[in-house]
PATI-224927 format. One record per residue (C-alpha): x, y, z. Coordinates in steps of 0.001 Angstrom, whole numbers. Example, Ala and Ser with C-alpha at 12.3 -4.5 7.8 and 13.67 -1.06 7.14 Angstrom:
2
<r X="12300" Y="-4500" Z="7800"/>
<r X="13670" Y="-1060" Z="7140"/>
# end
This chain:
537
<r X="2900" Y="18708" Z="27094"/>
<r X="303" Y="16447" Z="27875"/>
<r X="-3412" Y="17908" Z="27420"/>
<r X="-3182" Y="17821" Z="31744"/>
<r X="-5242" Y="18658" Z="34502"/>
<r X="-3485" Y="22553" Z="35127"/>
<r X="-3895" Y="23065" Z="30371"/>
<r X="-7392" Y="22448" Z="30629"/>
<r X="-7658" Y="24884" Z="34043"/>
<r X="-6019" Y="27370" Z="31345"/>
<r X="-8793" Y="26516" Z="28973"/>
<r X="-11739" Y="26675" Z="31463"/>
<r X="-11049" Y="30851" Z="32110"/>
<r X="-10995" Y="31431" Z="28500"/>
<r X="-14175" Y="29400" Z="27630"/>
<r X="-15992" Y="31251" Z="30935"/>
<r X="-16896" Y="33899" Z="28630"/>
<r X="-16241" Y="31653" Z="25693"/>
<r X="-19478" Y="29144" Z="25534"/>
<r X="-22164" Y="30284" Z="27967"/>
<r X="-25198" Y="31192" Z="25111"/>
<r X="-23847" Y="29458" Z="22540"/>
<r X="-26435" Y="27048" Z="20521"/>
<r X="-24959" Y="24318" Z="18904"/>
<r X="-26426" Y="23244" Z="16136"/>
<r X="-25667" Y="19539" Z="14580"/>
<r X="-22851" Y="17459" Z="15530"/>
<r X="-20250" Y="15659" Z="13695"/>
<r X="-17991" Y="12758" Z="14496"/>
<r X="-15472" Y="11054" Z="13084"/>
<r X="-13112" Y="8803" Z="14059"/>
<r X="-13580" Y="9147" Z="18485"/>
<r X="-13203" Y="13169" Z="16839"/>
<r X="-16140" Y="15092" Z="17941"/>
<r X="-17329" Y="18911" Z="16134"/>
<r X="-19626" Y="21009" Z="18428"/>
<r X="-20698" Y="23443" Z="15329"/>
<r X="-22510" Y="27043" Z="16402"/>
<r X="-24993" Y="28337" Z="13830"/>
<r X="-22551" Y="31796" Z="13141"/>
<r X="-19788" Y="30954" Z="14600"/>
<r X="-16554" Y="30591" Z="12774"/>
<r X="-14724" Y="28031" Z="14829"/>
<r X="-15887" Y="24666" Z="16005"/>
<r X="-15519" Y="23415" Z="19682"/>
<r X="-13236" Y="20252" Z="18759"/>
<r X="-13614" Y="17210" Z="21623"/>
<r X="-11716" Y="14596" Z="20613"/>
<r X="-12280" Y="10841" Z="22625"/>
<r X="-8729" Y="8978" Z="21273"/>
<r X="-5988" Y="7371" Z="24233"/>
<r X="-3633" Y="9246" Z="23785"/>
<r X="-4847" Y="12536" Z="22142"/>
<r X="-7836" Y="13167" Z="24771"/>
<r X="-8591" Y="17163" Z="24573"/>
<r X="-11091" Y="20384" Z="23983"/>
<r X="-9980" Y="23079" Z="22449"/>
<r X="-11731" Y="25559" Z="19048"/>
<r X="-10160" Y="24256" Z="16233"/>
<r X="-10850" Y="26098" Z="12747"/>
<r X="-10463" Y="22827" Z="10938"/>
<r X="-12798" Y="21878" Z="8367"/>
<r X="-15302" Y="19542" Z="9222"/>
<r X="-16293" Y="16191" Z="7459"/>
<r X="-17301" Y="15981" Z="3775"/>
<r X="-21565" Y="15561" Z="4255"/>
<r X="-20714" Y="11550" Z="3557"/>
<r X="-18659" Y="11390" Z="6851"/>
<r X="-20428" Y="12884" Z="8830"/>
<r X="-22132" Y="11060" Z="12222"/>
<r X="-25579" Y="8605" Z="12289"/>
<r X="-24950" Y="8332" Z="16180"/>
<r X="-28586" Y="8737" Z="17121"/>
<r X="-26470" Y="9835" Z="20460"/>
<r X="-26069" Y="12979" Z="18590"/>
<r X="-28903" Y="13165" Z="17280"/>
<r X="-30622" Y="13061" Z="20139"/>
<r X="-28880" Y="15410" Z="21644"/>
<r X="-28805" Y="18319" Z="19621"/>
<r X="-29971" Y="21265" Z="19188"/>
<r X="-29218" Y="22771" Z="22935"/>
<r X="-27982" Y="25347" Z="24511"/>
<r X="-24721" Y="26008" Z="27355"/>
<r X="-25251" Y="28214" Z="30047"/>
<r X="-22055" Y="27296" Z="31751"/>
<r X="-19524" Y="25071" Z="32759"/>
<r X="-17349" Y="23352" Z="35742"/>
<r X="-14219" Y="21515" Z="35442"/>
<r X="-13266" Y="19767" Z="38522"/>
<r X="-9864" Y="20510" Z="40827"/>
<r X="-6998" Y="18247" Z="39170"/>
<r X="-9573" Y="16528" Z="36496"/>
<r X="-9609" Y="16313" Z="33427"/>
<r X="-13471" Y="16573" Z="33360"/>
<r X="-15525" Y="18929" Z="32127"/>
<r X="-19263" Y="19416" Z="32852"/>
<r X="-21260" Y="21682" Z="30553"/>
<r X="-24688" Y="22777" Z="31754"/>
<r X="-27343" Y="22704" Z="28955"/>
<r X="-30771" Y="23487" Z="28293"/>
<r X="-32482" Y="20591" Z="26043"/>
<r X="-35651" Y="21325" Z="24763"/>
<r X="-38356" Y="18223" Z="25693"/>
<r X="-41322" Y="16702" Z="23180"/>
<r X="-42606" Y="19987" Z="23666"/>
<r X="-40078" Y="22773" Z="23024"/>
<r X="-39836" Y="22925" Z="26330"/>
<r X="-35990" Y="24570" Z="27341"/>
<r X="-35074" Y="21333" Z="30357"/>
<r X="-31551" Y="21096" Z="32433"/>
<r X="-29410" Y="18410" Z="31529"/>
<r X="-25598" Y="18120" Z="31961"/>
<r X="-23311" Y="16771" Z="29295"/>
<r X="-19588" Y="15640" Z="30720"/>
<r X="-16890" Y="15437" Z="28530"/>
<r X="-14364" Y="12501" Z="29968"/>
<r X="-10690" Y="12749" Z="29142"/>
<r X="-9420" Y="10619" Z="31868"/>
<r X="-7088" Y="8697" Z="30249"/>
<r X="-8947" Y="5530" Z="28619"/>
<r X="-11805" Y="6168" Z="29943"/>
<r X="-13097" Y="8809" Z="27502"/>
<r X="-16734" Y="9417" Z="27158"/>
<r X="-19170" Y="12017" Z="26637"/>
<r X="-21990" Y="11935" Z="28996"/>
<r X="-26056" Y="13576" Z="28782"/>
<r X="-26943" Y="12751" Z="32592"/>
<r X="-30623" Y="14740" Z="34428"/>
<r X="-29835" Y="17276" Z="36994"/>
<r X="-29443" Y="14352" Z="39468"/>
<r X="-27408" Y="12424" Z="37461"/>
<r X="-28904" Y="9892" Z="35915"/>
<r X="-28209" Y="8702" Z="33011"/>
<r X="-29712" Y="10094" Z="29806"/>
<r X="-27721" Y="8277" Z="26959"/>
<r X="-23898" Y="8330" Z="26558"/>
<r X="-21579" Y="8704" Z="23155"/>
<r X="-19741" Y="4972" Z="24930"/>
<r X="-22593" Y="2991" Z="26573"/>
<r X="-21270" Y="388" Z="29484"/>
<r X="-23818" Y="-1624" Z="30014"/>
<r X="-24329" Y="-3277" Z="33980"/>
<r X="-22745" Y="-6970" Z="34689"/>
<r X="-19814" Y="-5771" Z="32552"/>
<r X="-16207" Y="-5126" Z="34555"/>
<r X="-15690" Y="-1234" Z="35354"/>
<r X="-18792" Y="1075" Z="36285"/>
<r X="-21577" Y="1153" Z="34390"/>
<r X="-22711" Y="3789" Z="32071"/>
<r X="-25743" Y="3625" Z="30231"/>
<r X="-29519" Y="4925" Z="29893"/>
<r X="-31904" Y="5776" Z="33189"/>
<r X="-28483" Y="3976" Z="35614"/>
<r X="-26639" Y="6585" Z="38164"/>
<r X="-23540" Y="8195" Z="36696"/>
<r X="-21014" Y="6873" Z="38239"/>
<r X="-17443" Y="9335" Z="37536"/>
<r X="-13706" Y="7803" Z="37020"/>
<r X="-12339" Y="7604" Z="40108"/>
<r X="-10905" Y="10917" Z="41416"/>
<r X="-7400" Y="11550" Z="41138"/>
<r X="-5773" Y="12410" Z="44291"/>
<r X="-5670" Y="16619" Z="45038"/>
<r X="-1773" Y="17228" Z="45659"/>
<r X="-3133" Y="20533" Z="47819"/>
<r X="-4594" Y="18076" Z="50280"/>
<r X="-1606" Y="15552" Z="50036"/>
<r X="1678" Y="17194" Z="49708"/>
<r X="2931" Y="14523" Z="48062"/>
<r X="4197" Y="15326" Z="44550"/>
<r X="4099" Y="12015" Z="42764"/>
<r X="218" Y="13583" Z="42840"/>
<r X="1125" Y="16371" Z="40574"/>
<r X="821" Y="17631" Z="37107"/>
<r X="3112" Y="16978" Z="34278"/>
<r X="3782" Y="20689" Z="34230"/>
<r X="3944" Y="20829" Z="38544"/>
<r X="6962" Y="17821" Z="38614"/>
<r X="8175" Y="19889" Z="36168"/>
<r X="8148" Y="22415" Z="37961"/>
<r X="9078" Y="20922" Z="41328"/>
<r X="12149" Y="19759" Z="40087"/>
<r X="13804" Y="22101" Z="38019"/>
<r X="12817" Y="25101" Z="39582"/>
<r X="14404" Y="26394" Z="42876"/>
<r X="11457" Y="28900" Z="43780"/>
<r X="9101" Y="25617" Z="44757"/>
<r X="6404" Y="25767" Z="46498"/>
<r X="4044" Y="24335" Z="48214"/>
<r X="1520" Y="27115" Z="49215"/>
<r X="2498" Y="29110" Z="45573"/>
<r X="1525" Y="26189" Z="44046"/>
<r X="-1880" Y="25836" Z="45745"/>
<r X="-3043" Y="29174" Z="46098"/>
<r X="-1752" Y="29929" Z="42807"/>
<r X="-3990" Y="26737" Z="40947"/>
<r X="-7179" Y="28454" Z="41961"/>
<r X="-6542" Y="32034" Z="41359"/>
<r X="-3303" Y="32721" Z="38966"/>
<r X="-4771" Y="33906" Z="34904"/>
<r X="-2650" Y="31619" Z="33186"/>
<r X="-1517" Y="32224" Z="30042"/>
<r X="196" Y="29512" Z="27119"/>
<r X="3849" Y="29618" Z="25962"/>
<r X="5461" Y="28434" Z="23095"/>
<r X="8095" Y="25854" Z="24247"/>
<r X="11582" Y="25862" Z="22644"/>
<r X="14196" Y="22783" Z="24390"/>
<r X="17238" Y="23416" Z="23850"/>
<r X="17435" Y="20298" Z="20968"/>
<r X="14750" Y="21709" Z="19114"/>
<r X="12067" Y="20285" Z="19746"/>
<r X="8228" Y="22710" Z="20498"/>
<r X="5988" Y="22142" Z="22875"/>
<r X="3361" Y="24355" Z="24284"/>
<r X="2909" Y="25328" Z="28495"/>
<r X="1015" Y="26963" Z="30276"/>
<r X="3940" Y="28580" Z="32407"/>
<r X="7551" Y="29631" Z="31690"/>
<r X="10873" Y="27448" Z="32105"/>
<r X="13678" Y="28407" Z="33476"/>
<r X="16322" Y="27525" Z="30719"/>
<r X="13833" Y="27311" Z="27014"/>
<r X="13332" Y="29393" Z="24851"/>
<r X="9186" Y="30324" Z="25674"/>
<r X="7015" Y="32991" Z="23198"/>
<r X="3240" Y="33603" Z="24657"/>
<r X="652" Y="32638" Z="22771"/>
<r X="-2241" Y="35073" Z="21478"/>
<r X="-4177" Y="32147" Z="20559"/>
<r X="-4233" Y="29197" Z="22834"/>
<r X="-7092" Y="27120" Z="20911"/>
<r X="-4897" Y="27484" Z="17350"/>
<r X="-1313" Y="26587" Z="18776"/>
<r X="-3313" Y="23346" Z="20541"/>
<r X="-4966" Y="22563" Z="17525"/>
<r X="-1672" Y="22658" Z="14757"/>
<r X="17" Y="20823" Z="18276"/>
<r X="-2338" Y="18323" Z="18054"/>
<r X="-2612" Y="17550" Z="14119"/>
<r X="767" Y="17469" Z="14185"/>
<r X="784" Y="14519" Z="16173"/>
<r X="-1613" Y="13398" Z="15037"/>
<r X="-111" Y="12977" Z="11921"/>
<r X="3219" Y="11282" Z="13257"/>
<r X="1518" Y="9337" Z="14984"/>
<r X="-328" Y="8126" Z="12222"/>
<r X="2551" Y="7987" Z="10167"/>
<r X="3888" Y="5693" Z="12839"/>
<r X="979" Y="3473" Z="12904"/>
<r X="1955" Y="3210" Z="9111"/>
<r X="5307" Y="3138" Z="9693"/>
<r X="4335" Y="-779" Z="11799"/>
<r X="1999" Y="-1916" Z="9487"/>
<r X="3991" Y="-1810" Z="6452"/>
<r X="6527" Y="-3831" Z="8579"/>
<r X="4565" Y="-6234" Z="9446"/>
<r X="2996" Y="-6465" Z="6249"/>
<r X="6680" Y="-7214" Z="4810"/>
<r X="7675" Y="-9438" Z="7160"/>
<r X="4813" Y="-11972" Z="6697"/>
<r X="5262" Y="-11534" Z="2700"/>
<r X="9338" Y="-12170" Z="3268"/>
<r X="8160" Y="-15242" Z="5086"/>
<r X="5264" Y="-16352" Z="3042"/>
<r X="8345" Y="-15751" Z="-177"/>
<r X="10536" Y="-18356" Z="1942"/>
<r X="8550" Y="-20618" Z="2878"/>
<r X="7397" Y="-21693" Z="-1125"/>
<r X="10991" Y="-21639" Z="-2160"/>
<r X="11705" Y="-23908" Z="-167"/>
<r X="8723" Y="-25823" Z="-1095"/>
<r X="9336" Y="-25423" Z="-4788"/>
<r X="13032" Y="-26571" Z="-4371"/>
<r X="12640" Y="-28905" Z="-2836"/>
<r X="10127" Y="-30161" Z="-5758"/>
<r X="11990" Y="-29207" Z="-8208"/>
<r X="15131" Y="-31793" Z="-6413"/>
<r X="12784" Y="-34708" Z="-6707"/>
<r X="12614" Y="-37474" Z="-8824"/>
<r X="10150" Y="-38614" Z="-11226"/>
<r X="12146" Y="-41336" Z="-11917"/>
<r X="11581" Y="-42923" Z="-8610"/>
<r X="8299" Y="-43108" Z="-9698"/>
<r X="8309" Y="-44732" Z="-12808"/>
<r X="10755" Y="-47094" Z="-11272"/>
<r X="8147" Y="-48519" Z="-8571"/>
<r X="5460" Y="-48505" Z="-11715"/>
<r X="8050" Y="-51018" Z="-13559"/>
<r X="8076" Y="-52632" Z="-10123"/>
<r X="4497" Y="-53027" Z="-10246"/>
<r X="3662" Y="-54472" Z="-13813"/>
<r X="7537" Y="-56870" Z="-13613"/>
<r X="6059" Y="-58744" Z="-10052"/>
<r X="1987" Y="-58694" Z="-10659"/>
<r X="1867" Y="-61944" Z="-10956"/>
<r X="3019" Y="-62065" Z="-7504"/>
<r X="-879" Y="-60760" Z="-6202"/>
<r X="-2591" Y="-63215" Z="-8455"/>
<r X="-3603" Y="-65500" Z="-5523"/>
<r X="-2861" Y="-62973" Z="-3142"/>
<r X="-5791" Y="-61956" Z="-133"/>
<r X="-6100" Y="-58438" Z="-276"/>
<r X="-5219" Y="-56320" Z="1501"/>
<r X="-1570" Y="-57205" Z="1039"/>
<r X="2189" Y="-55973" Z="1265"/>
<r X="4888" Y="-57996" Z="-1303"/>
<r X="8527" Y="-57406" Z="-898"/>
<r X="10461" Y="-57392" Z="-3835"/>
<r X="13646" Y="-56766" Z="-4880"/>
<r X="15089" Y="-53508" Z="-6543"/>
<r X="15470" Y="-53106" Z="-10109"/>
<r X="18335" Y="-50391" Z="-10126"/>
<r X="19577" Y="-52429" Z="-6999"/>
<r X="18793" Y="-56631" Z="-6487"/>
<r X="20669" Y="-56267" Z="-2711"/>
<r X="18036" Y="-54398" Z="-2406"/>
<r X="14461" Y="-54056" Z="-1488"/>
<r X="10550" Y="-52420" Z="-1093"/>
<r X="8190" Y="-53291" Z="-457"/>
<r X="4269" Y="-53213" Z="-2375"/>
<r X="1245" Y="-52581" Z="-765"/>
<r X="-2324" Y="-53423" Z="-2150"/>
<r X="-5434" Y="-52712" Z="-1096"/>
<r X="-9406" Y="-53675" Z="-1494"/>
<r X="-9740" Y="-52839" Z="-4564"/>
<r X="-5880" Y="-51888" Z="-6391"/>
<r X="-4563" Y="-53541" Z="-9416"/>
<r X="-1045" Y="-53635" Z="-10171"/>
<r X="-1980" Y="-52583" Z="-13367"/>
<r X="-4239" Y="-49857" Z="-11670"/>
<r X="-1668" Y="-49134" Z="-9264"/>
<r X="1543" Y="-49070" Z="-11881"/>
<r X="-466" Y="-46187" Z="-14445"/>
<r X="-754" Y="-44208" Z="-10621"/>
<r X="2614" Y="-44173" Z="-10125"/>
<r X="3391" Y="-43456" Z="-14213"/>
<r X="623" Y="-40583" Z="-14140"/>
<r X="2628" Y="-38963" Z="-10944"/>
<r X="5604" Y="-39266" Z="-12558"/>
<r X="4329" Y="-36793" Z="-16203"/>
<r X="2860" Y="-34304" Z="-13194"/>
<r X="6225" Y="-34566" Z="-11521"/>
<r X="7444" Y="-33761" Z="-14954"/>
<r X="5435" Y="-31255" Z="-15259"/>
<r X="5093" Y="-29234" Z="-12009"/>
<r X="9104" Y="-29127" Z="-12170"/>
<r X="8501" Y="-26826" Z="-15755"/>
<r X="6524" Y="-25281" Z="-14302"/>
<r X="7649" Y="-24621" Z="-10966"/>
<r X="10866" Y="-23690" Z="-12985"/>
<r X="9890" Y="-20338" Z="-14207"/>
<r X="8116" Y="-19842" Z="-11396"/>
<r X="10778" Y="-19884" Z="-8316"/>
<r X="12628" Y="-16995" Z="-10291"/>
<r X="9726" Y="-14532" Z="-10030"/>
<r X="9222" Y="-15026" Z="-5717"/>
<r X="13309" Y="-14610" Z="-5829"/>
<r X="13208" Y="-11479" Z="-7425"/>
<r X="10278" Y="-10494" Z="-5264"/>
<r X="11700" Y="-12018" Z="-1949"/>
<r X="14392" Y="-9330" Z="-3463"/>
<r X="11639" Y="-6834" Z="-3842"/>
<r X="10378" Y="-6781" Z="63"/>
<r X="14388" Y="-7520" Z="1293"/>
<r X="15401" Y="-3323" Z="-128"/>
<r X="11577" Y="-1902" Z="995"/>
<r X="12520" Y="-3532" Z="4409"/>
<r X="15908" Y="-1769" Z="4456"/>
<r X="14956" Y="1570" Z="2462"/>
<r X="11748" Y="1067" Z="5767"/>
<r X="14504" Y="1276" Z="8404"/>
<r X="15509" Y="5078" Z="6328"/>
<r X="13901" Y="8162" Z="6316"/>
<r X="10791" Y="7954" Z="3894"/>
<r X="8381" Y="9789" Z="2885"/>
<r X="4605" Y="9706" Z="3475"/>
<r X="3503" Y="8604" Z="-462"/>
<r X="6422" Y="6608" Z="-301"/>
<r X="5062" Y="4754" Z="2908"/>
<r X="1301" Y="5022" Z="1479"/>
<r X="1851" Y="3587" Z="-1979"/>
<r X="4291" Y="465" Z="-180"/>
<r X="1261" Y="-58" Z="1664"/>
<r X="-1157" Y="-208" Z="-936"/>
<r X="700" Y="-2602" Z="-2385"/>
<r X="1866" Y="-4955" Z="-298"/>
<r X="-1864" Y="-5369" Z="1165"/>
<r X="-3085" Y="-5602" Z="-2706"/>
<r X="-33" Y="-8311" Z="-3178"/>
<r X="-1025" Y="-10111" Z="586"/>
<r X="-4575" Y="-9529" Z="149"/>
<r X="-4206" Y="-11415" Z="-3677"/>
<r X="-4093" Y="-15081" Z="-3017"/>
<r X="-6638" Y="-14689" Z="-207"/>
<r X="-9155" Y="-13197" Z="-3293"/>
<r X="-8072" Y="-15869" Z="-5496"/>
<r X="-9364" Y="-18963" Z="-3323"/>
<r X="-13331" Y="-17273" Z="-2953"/>
<r X="-13606" Y="-16598" Z="-6593"/>
<r X="-16280" Y="-19239" Z="-7413"/>
<r X="-15920" Y="-21851" Z="-10205"/>
<r X="-11649" Y="-22080" Z="-11476"/>
<r X="-11662" Y="-20071" Z="-14557"/>
<r X="-10134" Y="-20164" Z="-18029"/>
<r X="-10154" Y="-18394" Z="-21007"/>
<r X="-9862" Y="-19189" Z="-24768"/>
<r X="-7142" Y="-17379" Z="-27229"/>
<r X="-10780" Y="-15978" Z="-28309"/>
<r X="-10671" Y="-14349" Z="-25111"/>
<r X="-13894" Y="-15820" Z="-24873"/>
<r X="-14568" Y="-16716" Z="-20571"/>
<r X="-14752" Y="-20068" Z="-19622"/>
<r X="-15952" Y="-21508" Z="-16189"/>
<r X="-15756" Y="-24467" Z="-14673"/>
<r X="-17569" Y="-26049" Z="-11938"/>
<r X="-15632" Y="-27173" Z="-8721"/>
<r X="-18580" Y="-29244" Z="-7105"/>
<r X="-22526" Y="-29890" Z="-7153"/>
<r X="-23095" Y="-27125" Z="-5692"/>
<r X="-20540" Y="-25110" Z="-8251"/>
<r X="-22060" Y="-27497" Z="-10845"/>
<r X="-25756" Y="-25693" Z="-10392"/>
<r X="-24876" Y="-22241" Z="-9656"/>
<r X="-22170" Y="-22035" Z="-13036"/>
<r X="-24860" Y="-23728" Z="-14940"/>
<r X="-28840" Y="-22329" Z="-14012"/>
<r X="-26781" Y="-18522" Z="-12464"/>
<r X="-24003" Y="-17776" Z="-13909"/>
<r X="-24110" Y="-18801" Z="-17531"/>
<r X="-26612" Y="-16718" Z="-20094"/>
<r X="-28688" Y="-18108" Z="-22256"/>
<r X="-26647" Y="-18041" Z="-25246"/>
<r X="-23757" Y="-19315" Z="-23551"/>
<r X="-22235" Y="-22707" Z="-24499"/>
<r X="-22466" Y="-25791" Z="-22247"/>
<r X="-19868" Y="-28150" Z="-22139"/>
<r X="-20203" Y="-31756" Z="-20688"/>
<r X="-18624" Y="-35261" Z="-20722"/>
<r X="-21273" Y="-37320" Z="-22380"/>
<r X="-22116" Y="-40656" Z="-19766"/>
<r X="-19307" Y="-39558" Z="-16621"/>
<r X="-18640" Y="-37949" Z="-13606"/>
<r X="-17418" Y="-34380" Z="-14565"/>
<r X="-17750" Y="-30891" Z="-13552"/>
<r X="-20515" Y="-28519" Z="-15873"/>
<r X="-18158" Y="-26437" Z="-18215"/>
<r X="-18852" Y="-22791" Z="-19281"/>
<r X="-18244" Y="-21266" Z="-22542"/>
<r X="-19829" Y="-17269" Z="-21950"/>
<r X="-19810" Y="-16991" Z="-25481"/>
<r X="-23903" Y="-15048" Z="-25624"/>
<r X="-24812" Y="-15293" Z="-28837"/>
<r X="-21874" Y="-14903" Z="-30739"/>
<r X="-20626" Y="-18136" Z="-32592"/>
<r X="-17364" Y="-19805" Z="-31182"/>
<r X="-14740" Y="-20340" Z="-33441"/>
<r X="-13349" Y="-24725" Z="-32984"/>
<r X="-10244" Y="-23885" Z="-31015"/>
<r X="-12679" Y="-22557" Z="-28441"/>
<r X="-14973" Y="-24998" Z="-28729"/>
<r X="-12304" Y="-28071" Z="-28164"/>
<r X="-10530" Y="-25573" Z="-25219"/>
<r X="-13722" Y="-25387" Z="-23399"/>
<r X="-13876" Y="-30032" Z="-24288"/>
<r X="-10183" Y="-30192" Z="-23514"/>
<r X="-11411" Y="-28184" Z="-19641"/>
<r X="-14529" Y="-30387" Z="-19655"/>
<r X="-12588" Y="-34129" Z="-19965"/>
<r X="-9760" Y="-32649" Z="-17300"/>
<r X="-12062" Y="-32032" Z="-15233"/>
<r X="-14335" Y="-35378" Z="-15170"/>
<r X="-13292" Y="-38746" Z="-14108"/>
<r X="-12320" Y="-40158" Z="-18292"/>
<r X="-9534" Y="-37361" Z="-17679"/>
<r X="-7375" Y="-40410" Z="-18410"/>
<r X="-8898" Y="-41806" Z="-20726"/>
<r X="-8683" Y="-40702" Z="-25115"/>
<r X="-11414" Y="-40118" Z="-27384"/>
<r X="-13737" Y="-39033" Z="-25344"/>
<r X="-17010" Y="-37545" Z="-26159"/>
<r X="-17736" Y="-34522" Z="-24946"/>
<r X="-21778" Y="-32839" Z="-25374"/>
<r X="-22529" Y="-29020" Z="-26066"/>
<r X="-25484" Y="-26495" Z="-26645"/>
<r X="-26736" Y="-23859" Z="-25480"/>
<r X="-27833" Y="-23262" Z="-21995"/>
<r X="-31379" Y="-22275" Z="-22494"/>
<r X="-31819" Y="-26057" Z="-23823"/>
<r X="-30614" Y="-27329" Z="-20555"/>
<r X="-32618" Y="-28049" Z="-17311"/>
<r X="-32547" Y="-29793" Z="-13963"/>
<r X="-33212" Y="-33234" Z="-13206"/>
<r X="-36894" Y="-33274" Z="-12141"/>
<r X="-36161" Y="-35005" Z="-8336"/>
<r X="-32491" Y="-35489" Z="-8964"/>
<r X="-29052" Y="-34043" Z="-6983"/>
<r X="-27784" Y="-30697" Z="-7851"/>
<r X="-25949" Y="-30683" Z="-10833"/>
<r X="-27891" Y="-33336" Z="-12475"/>
<r X="-29063" Y="-32407" Z="-15599"/>
<r X="-31182" Y="-33174" Z="-18989"/>
<r X="-30660" Y="-31363" Z="-22295"/>
<r X="-31485" Y="-31449" Z="-26077"/>
<r X="-30121" Y="-30308" Z="-29605"/>
<r X="-26750" Y="-30923" Z="-28520"/>
<r X="-23701" Y="-31990" Z="-30454"/>
<r X="-20658" Y="-33922" Z="-29925"/>
<r X="-16813" Y="-33587" Z="-29999"/>
<r X="-14167" Y="-36086" Z="-29280"/>
<r X="-11404" Y="-35161" Z="-27479"/>
<r X="-8194" Y="-37595" Z="-26199"/>
<r X="-6088" Y="-34887" Z="-24493"/>
<r X="-3493" Y="-32862" Z="-24903"/>
<r X="-1331" Y="-31450" Z="-22701"/>
<r X="-82" Y="-28554" Z="-24467"/>
<r X="-3545" Y="-26335" Z="-24888"/>
<r X="-4434" Y="-27447" Z="-21347"/>
<r X="-1228" Y="-26194" Z="-20436"/>
<r X="-1396" Y="-23064" Z="-22719"/>
<r X="-5122" Y="-22185" Z="-20561"/>
<r X="-3596" Y="-22813" Z="-16919"/>
<r X="-5352" Y="-26295" Z="-16409"/>
<r X="-1406" Y="-28212" Z="-15285"/>
<r X="-1076" Y="-25651" Z="-12896"/>
<r X="-4081" Y="-25970" Z="-10640"/>
<r X="-2413" Y="-29500" Z="-10530"/>
<r X="657" Y="-28949" Z="-9726"/>
<r X="93" Y="-30585" Z="-5472"/>
<r X="1018" Y="-33794" Z="-5493"/>
<r X="-1242" Y="-35819" Z="-4192"/>
<r X="-85" Y="-39084" Z="-2319"/>
<r X="-306" Y="-42581" Z="-4172"/>
<r X="-1533" Y="-45846" Z="-3408"/>
<r X="166" Y="-48931" Z="-2843"/>
<r X="3547" Y="-47690" Z="-915"/>
<r X="4247" Y="-46884" Z="2045"/>
# end
């Protein structure tokens, strides 16, 4: 049964002799679970303010570790205090604890600690004897919807529930009383209202005909009922199993959402890559050929302009060629040839990536099918961790500063992606003895070879120099001069933009871009995303 007013009434009878005189030395809280611990008492008073699990009873469950203990100022202000008495309003899930709390001079002052366990309105409020709020676990400032729980403001209790003994309305009964009203033949309003105030309630472990176990404060006909000697221990065990079941179900739903999201991501990527593999680079080369063949038509034209020319493959069809200011037929043809080469490299790379994505998609589908069956907690936790790591991997890669590569000797290479990154990489990331590379007299990225005081071999230097050319405006040229020196010989240019530097004691390598070296380093993969080609529509 839920922790309702009838169960709270039954616990009140045991608290009436156990709580008065209890001195609470410290309070521990974690995830809406609050432990009130007294010295020389084996059990703590557990208050749970989580919707659906709200309750209050003794517990022998171990308190959280010291590192998890609450630093809530409300609890620090509250302790220590002594409980003198308690009051439970009729048919309410609210407990009023009368306490004595020392003031700044050590004199005990009467206060009232109100424990609210009414559905989603769960709270712990400390008030004065005239019900002025001193502090609260969950404070609600004035102006917010609903009631105000704020220091210095008058305390307002949650909306009162209807008393069924006054209304005689079955809808106002507690869940157990409703069951008694509908399933027993000896029900009477007079007996129920009389028992509510006078009966000495006992707890029963109830087992339904389906084998489900629950805890009640009244025996039910047609069920197996066994008297419970320690209702607090039974409540602790019952709600702990419920919390574990709810946590398990929450993890199951979380994994299902992550798997569905991962499935959609993989299906989208596979579809995109398949369409890119189906693209024909010969069409781009054909457009480049058209620009070179009909370049004479643009010699006396004012730009921008569009000219229709017959296709080389099929003279009966025409193709529109558009040139903008600053374009030339030769540069546009080179752009098409360059994009055709990229498309070829992209198709080769994607042909290797697609089987891996298809394999991962099959694993995701298998896990979705297994999730619909009875899986273990260990399997669920393992799959949730793996899926979260896989889902977070692209994001974590995107936020990493600098492009990152590695030489065959194992040295890291960092490449800046902007003026600010160039400056940060050179003057914050790099060590004084790391090697610094930059294309001579041409805009481009700063490149750092993280070798420290060691002496890298020629291949390591060529790897870094190749990347310096690849990420510069000279990437399509040959015999590109690349200067390199130790980072300690590089300094900021006075009054220059971020990334503008002066350097000395440099040496120079002459680099002609090597696609195989770039592919080994992984730089080509960063250029896989297709870019628009000027001059066509």
